[in-house]
N, C-alpha and C positions, 0 to 999 in steps of 0.2 A: 391421548389427551382430549378431554371434552372441548367442544368449540368455545373458545374464549376470544376476546378482542384484545389485541396487543398493539400499542403505538410504538413504533421504532423511530427514534429521533437522531438526526445528524444535523448539527448546526454548521453546515458546510455543504460542499457539492456531493450529492448522492452518487453521481457518476464516478467519483474518485474515492468512494468509501466501500470497497468490495466486501469487507467483513460484515458491515451492517446490511448490505444487500443480500448476502448469504443468510444472515439471520432472518430477514424478511421472507426469503424464499423457503427456508426450512420451516418457519412457523406456519406459513400458508400451506405447505405440503402436509403439515401435521394437523390440519383442520382448524387452524386459528384464522380469525379475520384480522387482517393486518392493515393499519394505517401508517404509511411511510411518510415521515415529515422531514423536509430538508430542501436545500436549493437544488435546482436542476440546471446546471450549466453545461453538462454534456449528456449525451443520450444514455439512457439506462438499458441494461440487457433486456431482451425481449422476454426471457423466462420470468423476469420479475415484473416489469411494467404491464405485461399482458396477462398476468396471472389473475384469474377471476376473484381470488380472495385478497388481492392487494390493491389498495387505493392510495395514490400518491397525492400528497398535499404540499404544494410548492411554497417555499419561503423566498422572500426577495434576497438576491445575492448581496454580499458586502459592497459598500461604496468604495470607489476608487480602485480600479483593478490593479494598478501598480503601486499600491500603498506600501509594500515591503521595500521598495527602493527609495522611499521618501527620506529626507533628513529626519533624525530622531524626533525633534519637536513636532514636525508635521505628522509623522507616523503616530505619535501618541494622541494628537488631536483627532485624526481620522479614526484611530482604533477606539477612542472613547465614544465618538459619535456612532460607530458601528455597534458598540455594546448597547447603547441606549435604544437604537433602532431595532436591533435583533431581539433585545429583551421584550419589547412590545409585540413584535410580530410573532415570536415564539409563544408568548403567553396567550395571545389571541387565538392562535392555532390550537394550542393544547387545552385551553379552558373553554373555548366556545365552538370552534369549527370542527374539531375532530370528535366523533362519537365517544362516549365515556368508555375508557378501556378498563380492563382488569389489571393490566400491567403496562407500565411505560419502561421501555428499554432504550437507554440513551448512551451514545458514544461519548467518551471522554478521552482526550481533549477535543474541542476546547472546553475548558471548565467554566469560563466566564462568558456569558451569563448562564450557560446551559444547565449546570448542576442545580443552581438555586431555583431557576424557573421551572425545571421539570419536577423538582421536589415540591414546590408550591402547587403546581398543577396537579400532581398526584394527590396531595392532601385535599385540595378543593374538590376533587372528583372521586375521592375515596378509592384511589387506585394504589397499587404497589409500584415501587421504583427499583429497577435493576440498573446498575451502572456497568457498562462494559469498558474497562480500562485498557486503552491501547498504548498509553504513555502517561506521563505526568505533565499537565498543562503548564505549570509554573516553570518546569525545566525547559520546555520549548520556548517560553517567553524569555527566559534568562539567556537563551542562545542569541537573542537579538539585543537585549538591554543590559545584560550582565546580572549576575546573581544578587548583587547588593542593591540594585535599583529598588526604590520604594514600591513601584508597581509590581515588581516581581515578588517582594515580600508580602504585599497585600494579596496577590494572586495565590501564593502558597498557603496563607492562612485560610483564604476563602475555599480553596480546593479541599483542604483537610476538613474544614467545618461542614461544607455541603456534602462531601463524600460520606462522612460518618452518619448522615441522616438517611441514606438509602437503605432499602430493605434487604438487598443482596448485591453481590458483586461478581462479575466475571472479569478475567484478565487474560492477556496473551502469553505470559511467561511465568515460570516459577519464581524467577528473580523479582518480577514486579509484584507477585503475590506476597512474597516475603517482605518487601518494602512497605506495602500497604498495611500489612499486619503490624510491623514495627512502628509505623506512622500513626497507629491507632484508628485507622479507617475501618478495619475489620478484615477477616480472612476472606479472600476472593477465591472463587472456584476457577481453576486454570482451564481454559478452553483454548488449547493451542491451535493456531492457524493450520489448516490443512488445505490442499489443493481441491478446487471444485472439479466436478466430473467433466466439465466442458473443456478442461485443459488436458490434452492427451497428445502423445506423439502422432504425427501424421503418417498413415500407412504409406509404404514405398510407392505404391501405384498412384497415389494422389498427390505426391510431392511436386512433380514437375508442373502440372496445371496450376498449383498454388504459386510456385516460383514465377511462372509467367504472369500471373495476375498481380502479384506483389511487385514485380519489376517496374510496372508503371507507377503505382502509388508511392513507391519508395525512391523513384528516380534512379533505379539500379538496373539498367538493361542487361548487365552481366549476369543477373540471376537467372535469366531465361536460357543461358548457354550451358547445356548439360556437361560440356567438356571443360569449360573454364570458369565454372561458378565460383565466386569468392566464398571464403569461410564467412559465416553469418553469425555475428555476436549481437545479442539483444540485451539492452539495459532498460528495463521498465522503470519509470521514474515519475514523480510528481513535480519535479523541478522546484524543490523547496530548499531552504537554507540548511536542512539536515542531510543533504546529499553533497558529496565532495567532488564537484565537477572539475576543480582545478587538478586533481589527481589524474583524471581522464585526459585533460589537455596535455599534461606533461608526459604521461605514459604513451599516448598515441603518437606524439612527436618522436619519442625515443624509440618506439617499436618500428615506426615507419623508417627511421634511419637505419635500424638494424636489418630490416627486411631488404632495404635498398642495397646494402653492402654484402650481406650474407646470402641473400636469396630467400625465397619463401613465397607463400601464397598472398594473393590480394585478399584483404580482409575488410568486410563491411561491418561497422559498429553502428547499430540502430538504437538510438536513445529515444524510446517511445514515451509518449505521455504529454501532459500539458501542465503549466504552472507558472509562477511569477518570474522564474529565472531563465525561462526558455529562450526568449529573444536575446538576452545578453550573451548566452553561450553559443547560440547560433552564429552570432557575429564572430566570436572568438574562434569557433571551429573553422569558419570560412577563411579566416586570416592565417591559418596554419600552413596552407599550401602543401598538404601531404600528397604523396604519390601512390603508396601501397596500402595505406589505411584510409578507408572512405568513412566519413561520419555523416549520418543522416538523423534528423530530428522530427519524425512524423507524429501527428496525432491520429490514431486509428480508432474507428468506431468500436464500441464495446464488443460487437459480434465478430469483428475482424481481428482483434488483438490475439485471441487464442490461436488463430491460424498462423500468425507470424511466429509465435513461440513454437508451434508444432513442427515447423520446418527449419528452425534455427539449429545451430550447432552448439552454442554455448551461451549461458546467461552471465550477466555482469551486474553486481549490486554495489552501488556507491553510497549506500545509506550509512551515515555517521550519527548514531543515536545521541540525542541531547541528554537523555537521562541514563543511558547505558542499560535500560531495563526493557525496552520494546524490541520486537522482532519484525523485520521487513516482510510484509505480506507477499510482495511480488516475487520473493525467492520461492515461495510455495507455488506460485503460478508456473515458474520455470520448472520446478520439480515435477509438477503434474504433467507438463509437456515433455518430460524426459530429459530436461537440460541440466547438466551440472552447472554450478555457479561459482564464479570468482567473486568473493565477497570481501569488502573492506572490514577488517577485524577491529571492531570498536570496543570489545570487552568480553568477559567470560560468558555473558548472557547469550551471545551468538552461538555458542557451542550447543545450546539446546536445539539448534536448527541445522547449522552447517558444521560438518565434521571434516576437518582438513585431511585431504587425501582419500576420503571415502566417497563423499557426494559433492565435493567441491574443493576449492583451494582458497586459503585466506591470504590477504596481503595488507600491509600497513603503510606502504609508500608507493609513489609512482614507479620507481625502478622495480619494486617487487611485482607490481601489476604488469608492467611490460614483460618481465621475465616469466610470469605465470602464463600470460597469453602466448608467449613463444613456446613454452614447454608443452602446452596443450595443442596448439594449432600450427607450430612452426613448420611441420612437414605435411600439413593438410593438402589434399585428401589422401596422400599415398600411405602414410604410416602414422596412426594416431593411437598408440597403445594407452597413453594416460587418459585421453578422452574416452576411450572405450571402457577403461576400468571405472572411471567416475560415472559414466552412464549406467553401468551395472549397479553401482551403489545407489544412484537415484531411483532406479526401478524398484529396488527394495523399499526405499523411503516412501514412495508414492502409493503404496497399496492401501493405506487408510485415507479416505477422502473426507471432505468437510461434512457431508451429510452423516457419515458414520460417527465422527467425533461429536457432532451436534446432538444426534439422537441419544448417544450414551451419556453425555456430560451436561449439555445445556437444557435439553427438554425436561429432565426431572426437576431441575432447579426452577424453571419457569412454571411448571405445573404446581410445585410446592408453594411458590410465592403467590401464585394466583389464588390458591385455596386458603391462604393464611388470613 
């Protein structure tokens, strides 16, 4: 690819937007000059922020950190103010602060005001616009307000109108590509999420030093005990409304009672990440009073997170898709680290990623989750035939990495759009 300039846009926290960070890194490695535009509320991975071809342009974060917990009238007032404020800051960044790009690559959602502003900036600067669809923004808004709310209907019309004006589309699943096609937005090129190369199983000789280091940061001194180490389950999360933590509360209590009466290992479930619902569930976890199931909720720096996955025994995904069309990126992080995943089954789309009994197990209720955890880890570490079989399936799954898929699928699209 000849050297071109690409602006990668996220109207949100770049530190919690791994797919767009992967885009930026892949573009920079392909000899593009990359301007990365978004909020920086958490540290960025060193391989992106220190890359000589990547320049980060910071946007102000949204007002009122706890806005998602406000009563609906106050939420709508704050959300409207944020739209106005973000519209101006994003337009200033794209139209004046950032050098003129050949291509603007924008994450959707959020659709408002992102799609309209990036389309306007692209036309003002004679650039091409590619939308990378992770989900449908109006469907996520409907999760909070209800599908019949006037704001949701307006958001749906806006997303369709603005999306149709892009020059090209990428998306995360075949199901989402089909929906966009039927919706009249246009046929999207499916770029499935793949694990980055920094996610890998930790070699046996390096595991114990990592356990000893993590024992302090996770407040789990038991991890440093080679003889009595608890089984380690990791649930990567953004602590948002589309993740069902109530299932975890109920399943953890049920499994703890079962381990107490039937025997079994001590289990540490680490719910890693940050987001609007974290404080609420930290209080609920603390009130459970569990004996055999330990719940921890750390935020780990970007460069520490792969180490946690690399030494864990099992992944857990609580994502409940608002649209039924997106795929949880963090499952791929687990696969890259060699972890099978217990995943909440929210619809047929998930089968594009998790195959029940091959690289993970699916569940639909708290009792099913508790039973799945017991089936996989109930005799840990003495006899784990199901865990071993699922790990073998994950190893086959993780052979194709993000850079491989990006070079094959996304690079030709970006090159063609830049030249059009």
